[in-house]
N, C-alpha and C positions, 0 to 999 in steps of 0.2 A: 452563456459566455462565449461559446464557439471554440474553435481550435486555437492552439498556440501560434505564435508568430510563424507565418508560412515558410520562412527560410530555414527554421530549425526543425520543423515537423518532418518533412520528407527525408532529410539527412538522418535524423534519429531513427526513423523507421528502417531505412536502408542499412544503417549501422547494425541495428538489432537483428535484422534478417541475415546480414553478412556474418554476424557472430554466432549464428545458429539458432536463433529464436524461432525461425520458421520451420526448423527440423526437429525441435525439441518437443516431445510429447508432454501434454498438460491436460488436465480435465477440460473437456469441451473442445479438444482439437490440439493445436500447438501452443507453445508458450506465446508466440506472436499473436495468435488469436485472442488469448487471454489478456495480453497487454492492451490490445485494442479495446476489448470489452471493458476493462477497468477504466481506461481513459474516457470511453463514452459515458460511463456512469458518472465519473468526476465532472465531465462537461455538463451532463444533465442536471447535476446537483449545483452547478454554478461555480465550480472551483476556478481559481485564477489560472492563467496559462502556465505558470511555473509548476503549480501543483499537478496540472494535467500532464505536463511533460515528465514530471517525477513519476506519476502513475504509469505512463507509457514505459518508463525505464526502470521501474521499481525493483525488478529482479536482476538487473545488470550485474550486481556483485553477489548474487545469490541472496537468500534470506534465511532467517532462523527456521523457516518451515520448508524451504526449497533449496536443496544443496547445490544444484547446478549454478554456475556463474558464466556470464558472457565475457567478462573481463575482470582482471584482478584489481584489488584496491590500490595497487601501486600505479595503476593506469587512470586514476581519477581525473587527471588533467585531460585525457582524451574525451571522456564523457562531458566534462565541463565545457570544452570547446564546442561540442555539438549542441548541448542543451542550455548552456549558461551556468554560471556559478551557483545561483540560488536553487535551481532545479536539481543540479548535481548534488548539492549539499543535502537536499531532502532525500534523494536516492540513497546516499550514504547513510543518513540517519535511519532510514527505513531498513536498509540491509544490515546495519550494525546493531540493530535493536535486539538485545537479549530478552526475548519475550517472557521467559520464566521470571526474570527479575523485574521487568518494566510493566507488564500487564497488570500485576496486582497493585501497582502504584497509581494506575489510571482510575479516575473517578474519586480521588481524594483531594481534589482541588489542584490549583497551580501554585508554584512550579512543580514539575514532575522530574524526578531524577531518572536519568537514562544510564544503563550499563551497556557499554560498547563491547559486543561479543568478539570483535577482532582484536582490540587492544586491552580489554579488561578495565578500561578507564570509566569512571563515573563522571557524569557531567549533567548540567541542567540546560536543556535547549530553551530557546525563546518560546513563549506561549503560542505564537503563530506557527512555529515549526511543530510543536506537539499537536496542535489542532490539525495541521496538514497530514501528519503521520497517522493520526487516528482516522481521518477521512479516507486516506489511501488504504489503510487496513480494512475499513468497512467495505470499500469497493472491491478490494482483492478477495476478501473472505466471502462476500455475497456471491461473487462470480464463481469461485471455486465450489461453494456449496450448491449452487444452481446446476452445476455440471457433474456432481459426484454425490449420489444419494448416500453411499456408505460414509463418506466424510461428513455429510450433513447430519446424519443420525448420530455419529460419534462426537462431533464437535459443535453441533447446533446449540445445545443448551449452554455450554460454556461461552460461546460467542454471544448469545443473547445476553447473558449476564454481563459480559465485558462491555458491550455497547450500551446496555441500560445504565450501567455504572458510569460510563463515560459520556453520557448523553449531552452534557454541557459542552463537550469538546467537538461534537458533531454539528454540522449544519442541519437545519430543519429537514431539507430533502433527504439527506443521508439517514437521519434518524427515522424518518418515515419509511424509507426503503428497508431499513433493518427490522422495524416492527412488522412490516408487511411480509417479508420473507421469513423471518424467524419467530413469528408469533406463536407457532405451534410448540416452540421450545420454552416459552415463557412459563415461569412457575404459576401454578394454579392460583387464581385469585388476584393476579397482578394486572 
């Protein structure tokens, strides 16, 4: 698929760097390094430009697994101006996802109820948005586990189960990457 629209890509990278992503430690180097790798995975899997931009910016508001944030949720308009409304909405959906509430719901068909960890609100995103979030989640987690053996050993089995359960929400290339990297965590006989 290639990179997102040229005008948005460099501005988003500069913004992330200016907000500290290039100075924030993360498995495999800096947060900015991680964001680039996630985006490259999404691109290789054929994700559309908005999903790639959301992947690049997925940690902008922090996540349920990464406390740091590069801007507050009161500044959503700033990110939307940089990457577009659709990509920003995906970044917010990813960041606001209460993983303990939402992950068990994945793999039970669509629609999927989401719990917003910022507001406490329950809502039902569009199927395309759920698929995008699961795809970004796979790219994010595969990159983190590739760069941190301790996290891989601790979370690899649960992530394999999550992605196996959510297989219908993943693109074929994403599912293939999950099985390739996480196969050692698959239950015996599967």
